[in-house]
C-alpha positions in Angstrom: 88.0 10.3 86.2 86.5 9.9 82.7 88.8 9.9 79.8 88.2 12.5 76.9 89.9 13.7 74.0 91.5 17.0 74.2 91.7 19.2 70.7 93.4 22.4 70.4 92.8 24.1 67.0 94.9 26.9 65.9 92.3 29.1 64.1 88.3 29.6 64.6 88.1 27.5 61.2 89.8 24.7 62.8 87.4 25.0 65.6 84.5 24.9 63.3 86.0 21.7 61.7 86.6 20.2 64.8 83.1 20.4 66.1 81.6 19.3 62.8 83.6 16.1 63.0 83.2 16.0 66.7 81.1 12.8 68.8 77.9 14.4 69.9 78.3 15.8 73.6 81.7 17.2 72.6 82.3 20.6 74.2 84.2 23.9 73.6 86.7 24.9 76.5 87.1 28.7 76.8 87.8 29.7 80.2 86.6 26.8 81.8 84.9 28.2 85.1 81.7 26.7 84.4 82.7 23.6 82.2 85.3 22.3 84.9 82.3 22.5 87.6 79.9 20.5 85.4 82.4 17.8 84.5 83.4 17.4 88.4 79.8 17.0 89.5 79.3 14.4 86.4 76.6 16.5 84.9 78.8 17.0 81.6 81.0 14.1 80.6 82.0 14.9 77.2 83.9 12.3 74.8 86.1 15.4 73.6 86.8 19.2 74.7 87.9 21.7 72.1 90.1 24.3 73.3 89.8 27.7 71.9 91.0 30.0 74.7 94.4 30.5 72.5 92.7 32.1 69.7 93.5 35.4 69.5 91.0 36.2 66.7 88.4 35.7 69.4 89.6 38.2 71.9 89.3 41.4 70.0 87.3 44.4 71.5 86.6 47.6 69.6 84.3 50.6 70.7 83.4 52.3 67.6 80.9 55.3 67.0 78.3 52.8 65.9 78.5 49.8 67.8 80.4 48.1 70.7 82.2 44.6 69.5 83.4 42.1 72.1 84.9 38.8 70.8 83.5 35.8 72.7 86.9 35.1 74.2 87.6 38.3 75.6 87.9 37.9 79.6 85.2 39.2 81.6 87.9 41.3 83.4 89.2 43.1 80.0 85.5 44.0 79.2 84.6 45.1 82.8 87.5 47.4 82.8 87.6 49.0 79.5 87.7 52.8 79.7 84.8 53.2 77.2 82.5 50.6 78.6 83.0 51.9 82.2 82.3 55.5 81.1 79.6 55.0 78.5 77.9 51.9 79.4 78.3 51.5 83.3 75.3 48.7 83.1 77.6 46.3 81.1 80.6 46.9 83.3 78.9 46.6 86.3 77.0 43.5 85.3 80.4 41.8 84.8 82.2 42.8 87.9 79.5 42.2 90.0 79.0 38.8 88.5 82.1 36.9 90.2 85.4 37.3 91.9 88.3 39.0 90.3 90.2 35.7 89.9 86.9 34.4 87.8 86.6 37.4 85.4 90.4 37.1 84.7 89.5 33.6 83.3 85.9 33.4 82.4 85.1 34.7 78.7 81.9 36.7 77.8 81.1 34.2 75.2 81.1 31.4 77.6 79.2 33.4 80.2 76.3 33.5 78.1 76.0 29.8 78.0 76.5 29.0 81.9 73.9 26.6 83.2 71.6 27.1 85.8 72.8 26.8 89.6 69.6 25.0 90.5 70.5 22.6 93.3 68.6 19.8 92.2 70.0 20.0 88.6 73.7 19.9 90.0 72.9 17.7 92.9 73.2 14.4 91.2 71.0 11.4 90.0 69.2 11.2 93.4 67.0 14.3 92.5 64.8 14.0 89.7 65.3 16.8 87.2 64.2 17.4 83.7 67.0 19.6 82.8 69.5 16.7 83.4 67.4 13.8 82.8 64.2 14.4 80.8 61.0 12.8 81.9 62.2 12.2 85.5 60.5 15.1 86.9 61.2 18.4 88.6 62.4 18.1 92.4 62.2 21.9 92.8 58.2 22.0 92.2 57.8 20.5 95.6 61.3 21.2 97.1 63.5 24.3 98.2 62.1 26.8 95.5 63.1 30.3 97.4 65.5 31.0 94.7 63.8 29.7 91.9 62.1 31.3 88.6 59.1 33.6 88.8 58.9 34.2 85.0 59.1 32.0 82.1 58.5 28.9 84.0 56.7 25.6 82.9 55.1 22.6 84.7 58.5 20.8 83.8 61.0 23.3 84.9 61.5 26.4 87.5 65.1 26.7 87.1 66.5 30.3 87.1 69.0 31.4 84.5 72.0 32.4 86.7 73.9 35.0 84.6 74.2 38.9 84.7 75.9 39.9 81.8 73.4 38.6 79.3 70.7 40.7 81.3 72.6 43.8 80.9 73.1 42.9 77.1 69.5 42.1 76.3 68.7 45.6 77.8 70.9 47.1 74.8 69.6 45.1 72.0 72.9 42.9 71.8 73.5 40.7 68.7 75.5 37.7 68.2 77.8 36.6 65.3 78.0 32.8 65.5 79.8 30.5 63.0 79.3 26.8 61.9 80.0 24.7 58.9 77.3 26.7 56.8 78.9 29.8 57.6 78.4 32.7 59.7 74.9 34.1 61.0 73.8 36.8 63.3 70.9 36.4 65.7 69.5 39.0 68.4 70.5 37.8 71.9 67.0 37.7 72.9 66.8 34.7 70.7 69.5 32.8 72.0 68.0 31.4 75.1 64.7 29.5 75.3 62.2 28.9 78.0 62.0 25.4 79.1 58.5 24.4 78.1 57.9 20.8 77.6 61.8 20.4 76.9 64.0 21.9 79.5 67.2 20.0 77.9 67.3 22.6 75.3 68.5 26.1 76.7 69.4 27.9 73.7 69.2 28.1 70.0 73.0 27.1 69.0 73.8 24.3 66.9 75.9 21.6 68.5 78.5 22.5 65.7 78.1 26.4 65.9 80.5 28.7 68.0 80.1 32.3 69.4 82.4 34.6 67.4 81.5 38.0 68.9 78.9 40.1 70.8 77.7 43.3 69.2 76.1 46.3 71.0 74.5 49.0 69.1 75.8 52.4 70.2 73.2 54.4 71.9 73.1 57.5 74.2 71.2 55.4 76.8 74.3 53.8 78.0 75.4 56.7 79.9 72.1 56.7 81.8 72.4 53.2 83.2 73.3 50.6 85.9 73.2 47.1 87.0 71.5 46.7 90.3 71.7 43.3 92.0 70.4 42.1 95.2 71.8 38.8 96.6 72.0 37.1 99.9 75.7 38.2 100.7 77.2 41.3 99.3 80.0 39.5 97.6 79.9 37.8 94.6 76.6 35.5 95.0 74.2 34.8 92.4 71.1 37.3 92.2 67.9 37.1 94.3 66.7 39.9 91.8 68.7 42.1 89.5 67.8 44.9 86.9 69.8 46.5 84.0 68.5 49.7 83.3 68.9 52.5 81.2 67.1 55.8 80.5 67.5 59.1 78.0 65.7 62.2 79.5 64.8 65.3 77.3 65.3 68.8 78.5 62.2 68.7 80.5 63.2 65.5 82.4 60.7 63.2 80.5 61.9 59.8 79.7 62.5 59.4 76.0 64.0 55.9 76.1 63.8 53.3 78.5 65.7 49.6 78.5 65.0 47.2 81.4 66.4 43.7 82.1 65.6 41.2 84.8 68.1 39.0 86.2 67.7 36.3 88.7 64.1 35.8 88.5 63.4 34.1 85.2 64.3 31.0 83.2 66.3 33.0 80.6 67.5 36.8 80.4 64.3 38.6 80.7 63.2 42.0 78.6 60.6 43.8 80.6 59.0 45.5 77.5 55.9 46.4 78.9 57.6 47.8 81.8 59.6 49.9 79.6 56.5 51.3 77.5 54.9 52.3 80.7 57.8 55.0 81.2 58.2 56.7 77.8 56.8 60.2 78.1 56.6 60.2 81.8 58.7 62.0 84.2 60.8 59.6 86.0 59.9 59.6 89.6 59.8 57.0 92.4 56.3 56.6 91.9 56.4 55.9 88.0 59.6 54.0 88.5 57.8 51.7 91.0 54.8 51.4 88.5 57.2 50.2 85.9 58.6 47.4 88.2 54.9 46.5 89.2 54.3 46.1 85.4 57.5 44.0 84.8 56.4 41.6 87.5 52.4 41.6 86.7 53.0 38.1 85.2 55.2 36.6 88.1 54.5 32.9 89.2 56.1 32.8 92.5 57.4 29.6 93.7 56.1 28.5 97.2 58.7 30.0 99.2 59.8 32.6 96.9 56.9 35.0 96.8 58.8 37.8 98.6 61.1 38.1 95.6 58.1 39.9 93.3 58.2 42.9 95.9 62.0 42.6 96.0 62.1 42.5 92.3 59.5 45.5 92.2 61.7 47.6 94.4 64.8 46.4 92.3 64.0 48.0 89.3 62.5 51.0 91.0 65.8 52.0 92.4 67.8 50.7 89.3 65.8 53.3 87.3 66.2 56.0 89.7 69.8 55.7 89.6 69.8 55.3 85.9 67.8 58.5 85.8 70.3 60.4 87.8 73.3 59.3 85.6 71.2 60.3 82.5 70.6 63.8 84.0 74.5 64.6 84.6 
């Protein structure tokens, strides 16, 4: 057991002040469903933990005409079960309830979920395995090791670890933005600019400053929400991480032609992945199995499959195909 300081601020301002004054390596504790695991494994050893889970100002959920807004401290279960989210944005709801068991959804927060770290076995396995994400410069054991579930997109010669989340994949398809706060005040950034590819520095996973805190997640209102789904393929039916997943949303005109298309890919990339070229390939087309599959092929055209994970390219194409067809059926109702 490593000793650490435990700080419980009574406001967001107090949390920001505590972060600004904290030692390097200090971590935020919200639901704890990721941080506790990493501390037990010795991957995280923070000198201090700042507990924000009691801050009511971070738990607000609003569903206005122009946007949805989710406080970073809102529980996954609360957002997944919100009647407006379930009715008008099924992809958002499904990405949450397919992500984890009910017990975890009752504890985990939607802000913390965005920042969960990879489930790569070499990253989590300890010092005996070289891992540039855990120990920069040590190498990447996955490159010549067990790589069946590793990334197909956004990889580098230093890291092929897959981003594990589902929620961010659905959010990126809906152009979500984050409001964050730090000592310099508030700023807003597109969700697509939060996570970064490993490049030469796999230790850097996101663009938040060490003294910044996510306040809320905002999703622009769109009619594409109703014609959406989150399709997740996994090794077992219940609460496993994705082999491939796709968040898809479409709108159709009176003739059944696609006027808007959103595709996010999960389980296959080093960060939440927006398949913009695949989206463009469907605009102005009639949504059929043929055109949906073509969009899936475009989405994976630049895939670099690991040695034992090549089957997931075809699986990913089929995942996108089926997700688009399901979204199309919902859009046509």
